[in-house]
C-alpha positions as CSV (number, residue, x, y, z in Angstrom):
1,M,17.5,5.1,0.0
2,G,17.2,6.5,-3.5
3,R,14.3,8.7,-2.7
4,I,15.9,10.1,0.4
5,E,19.2,10.8,-1.3
6,N,17.4,12.7,-4.1
7,L,15.6,14.8,-1.6
8,Q,18.8,15.7,0.1
9,D,20.4,16.6,-3.2
10,T,17.6,19.1,-4.0
11,T,16.9,20.3,-0.5
12,P,20.2,20.4,1.4
13,Q,18.7,21.7,4.6
14,V,16.5,18.6,5.0
15,F,18.1,15.6,6.6
16,W,16.9,12.0,7.2
17,H,17.0,10.9,10.8
18,A,17.0,7.1,11.1
19,S,15.0,5.5,13.9
20,A,16.9,3.8,16.8
21,V,14.3,1.0,16.6
22,T,14.9,-1.6,14.0
23,A,12.3,-3.3,11.8
24,E,13.3,-6.6,13.4
25,E,12.6,-5.2,16.9
26,R,9.1,-4.1,15.7
27,L,8.5,-7.5,14.2
28,H,9.4,-9.2,17.4
29,Q,7.2,-6.8,19.5
30,L,4.2,-6.9,17.3
31,R,4.4,-10.5,16.0
32,Q,3.6,-9.4,12.5
33,Q,5.3,-8.3,9.3
34,P,4.0,-5.0,8.0
35,A,2.0,-4.9,4.8
36,T,-0.2,-2.6,2.8
37,I,-3.3,-4.3,1.2
38,W,-4.2,-2.0,-1.6
39,L,-7.9,-2.6,-2.5
40,T,-8.6,-1.1,-6.0
41,G,-11.8,-1.3,-7.9
42,L,-14.9,0.7,-9.0
43,S,-17.1,2.7,-6.7
44,G,-19.5,0.4,-5.1
45,A,-17.4,-2.7,-5.6
46,G,-17.2,-3.3,-1.8
47,K,-13.7,-2.0,-1.0
48,S,-14.6,-0.1,2.1
49,T,-16.9,-2.9,3.4
50,L,-14.1,-5.4,2.9
51,A,-11.4,-3.1,4.4
52,Y,-13.3,-2.6,7.6
53,A,-14.4,-6.2,7.9
54,L,-10.8,-7.3,7.5
55,E,-9.6,-4.7,10.0
56,R,-12.1,-6.1,12.6
57,R,-10.9,-9.7,12.0
58,L,-7.3,-8.8,12.3
59,C,-7.9,-6.6,15.4
60,A,-9.8,-9.5,17.1
61,D,-6.7,-11.6,16.5
62,G,-4.6,-9.1,18.3
63,R,-3.0,-7.5,15.2
64,L,-2.1,-3.9,14.9
65,V,-4.0,-2.8,11.8
66,Y,-5.5,0.4,10.3
67,V,-7.7,1.3,7.4
68,L,-7.0,4.2,5.0
69,D,-10.2,4.9,3.2
70,G,-10.3,7.3,0.2
71,D,-13.4,9.1,1.3
72,N,-12.2,9.5,4.9
73,L,-8.8,11.0,3.9
74,R,-10.6,13.5,1.6
75,H,-12.3,14.9,4.8
76,H,-9.0,15.9,6.3
77,L,-5.5,15.2,4.9
78,N,-6.6,15.5,1.3
79,S,-9.5,18.0,1.7
80,D,-7.7,20.5,-0.5
81,L,-7.8,18.1,-3.5
82,G,-10.4,17.9,-6.2
83,F,-11.0,15.2,-8.8
84,S,-8.8,16.3,-11.7
85,S,-6.3,13.7,-12.9
86,R,-3.5,15.7,-11.2
87,D,-5.4,15.9,-7.9
88,R,-6.3,12.2,-8.0
89,R,-2.7,11.3,-8.5
90,E,-1.7,13.6,-5.6
91,N,-4.4,11.9,-3.5
92,I,-2.8,8.5,-4.2
93,R,0.7,9.8,-3.6
94,R,-0.1,11.3,-0.1
95,S,-2.1,8.2,0.9
96,A,0.7,5.9,-0.1
97,E,3.2,8.0,1.9
98,V,0.9,7.6,5.0
99,A,0.7,3.9,4.4
100,R,4.5,3.7,4.1
101,L,4.9,5.5,7.5
102,L,2.4,3.1,9.1
103,N,4.3,0.1,7.7
104,D,7.5,1.6,9.0
105,A,5.8,1.5,12.5
106,G,5.0,-2.2,11.9
107,L,1.3,-1.9,11.2
108,I,-0.7,-3.8,8.6
109,V,-2.5,-1.1,6.5
110,I,-5.6,-1.7,4.4
111,C,-6.1,0.9,1.7
112,A,-9.5,1.4,-0.1
113,F,-9.0,3.6,-3.1
114,I,-10.6,3.4,-6.6
115,S,-7.1,4.3,-7.9
116,P,-8.2,3.6,-11.5
117,L,-4.9,4.2,-13.3
118,R,-2.1,1.6,-13.4
119,E,0.5,4.4,-13.4
120,D,-0.8,5.7,-10.1
121,R,-0.9,2.3,-8.5
122,A,2.6,1.7,-9.7
123,M,3.6,4.9,-8.0
124,A,2.0,3.8,-4.7
125,Q,3.9,0.5,-4.9
126,A,7.1,2.3,-5.5
127,I,6.5,4.5,-2.4
128,I,5.4,1.7,-0.1
129,G,7.9,-0.8,-1.4
130,Q,7.2,-4.0,-3.5
131,A,7.8,-6.3,-0.5
132,N,4.9,-4.7,1.5
133,F,2.5,-3.8,-1.3
134,I,-0.3,-6.3,-1.9
135,E,-2.4,-5.1,-4.8
136,T,-5.9,-6.6,-4.5
137,Y,-8.4,-6.1,-7.4
138,V,-12.0,-6.0,-6.2
139,S,-13.3,-7.0,-9.6
140,T,-17.0,-6.6,-9.1
141,P,-18.6,-5.8,-12.4
142,C,-19.7,-2.2,-13.2
143,A,-23.3,-3.3,-13.7
144,V,-23.4,-4.7,-10.2
145,C,-21.7,-1.6,-8.7
146,E,-24.2,0.6,-10.4
147,E,-27.1,-1.5,-9.2
148,R,-25.9,-1.1,-5.7
149,D,-25.0,2.6,-6.0
150,P,-24.8,3.0,-2.2
151,K,-23.8,6.7,-2.5
152,G,-26.0,7.6,-5.4
153,L,-23.0,8.5,-7.5
154,Y,-23.7,6.4,-10.6
155,Q,-27.2,8.1,-10.9
156,K,-25.5,11.5,-10.7
157,A,-22.9,10.5,-13.2
158,R,-25.5,9.3,-15.6
159,A,-27.3,12.6,-15.2
160,G,-24.1,14.4,-16.1
161,L,-23.7,15.9,-12.6
162,I,-20.4,14.2,-11.9
163,P,-17.8,14.6,-14.7
164,E,-15.1,12.0,-15.3
165,F,-16.7,9.4,-13.1
166,T,-14.7,6.1,-13.2
167,G,-16.5,3.3,-15.0
168,I,-19.0,5.7,-16.7
169,S,-17.2,8.7,-18.2
170,A,-13.6,7.9,-17.2
171,P,-11.6,4.7,-17.6
172,Y,-10.7,2.1,-15.1
173,E,-7.5,0.2,-15.9
174,V,-7.7,-3.4,-14.6
175,P,-4.5,-4.5,-12.7
176,L,-2.4,-6.7,-14.9
177,A,-0.9,-8.9,-12.2
178,P,-2.6,-8.3,-8.9
179,A,-1.8,-10.5,-5.9
180,L,-5.4,-11.3,-5.4
181,V,-8.7,-10.9,-7.3
182,L,-11.9,-10.7,-5.3
183,D,-15.4,-10.3,-6.9
184,T,-17.9,-9.3,-4.2
185,E,-20.8,-10.3,-6.5
186,L,-19.7,-13.9,-6.0
187,L,-18.0,-13.7,-2.6
188,T,-19.5,-12.6,0.8
189,P,-17.4,-10.3,2.9
190,D,-16.5,-13.2,5.1
191,Q,-15.3,-15.3,2.2
192,A,-13.3,-12.4,0.8
193,C,-11.8,-11.7,4.2
194,A,-10.8,-15.4,4.5
195,R,-8.9,-15.2,1.2
196,L,-7.1,-12.1,2.4
197,L,-6.2,-13.6,5.7
198,Q,-4.9,-16.7,4.0
199,H,-2.6,-14.5,1.9
200,L,-1.5,-12.6,5.0
201,A,-0.9,-15.8,7.1
202,P,2.9,-16.0,6.4
203,R,3.3,-12.5,7.8
204,L,1.6,-13.3,11.1
205,R,3.3,-15.0,14.0
């Protein structure tokens, strides 16, 4: 409520309208507790591959789930943002707000964002709520990500064509206490999915 109250204090013409459907009703209807699995790691670590594989597994089990992929959101919702520190932070803020809304609707959300800064991930957690936020570090080493280089970004970064590229010319801050750590150099997508599903099991009825 703190965020809403602050908004009303500064914008008195804006009011919060509470839903007539409770979280308990959504839980009973959907047979799942909402969650946001926040996949963070370097470009090429396998975040998107893992996100969509997990989405397919959950959907096959009858779960209501949706992936928010960093690249996809930059095509539409965040198409006005660049890659400055300020724009990257705004990219995370908007994406976290979308995840929160989807969680409010009862969905399981899988977010795939590099999100290199702890401060920005902490902001996302504050927006989504600690109870629903599952920080998952896809810890694949930079050398492995660069060897894969599925988008050709590391090659461009090495050539100086992409400034402030995470892992090369910009830092990545490793999560201090993630809920899960997954290294896709060592784990197949199926194995990584299995670990995530095991973590989610208490939320599924």
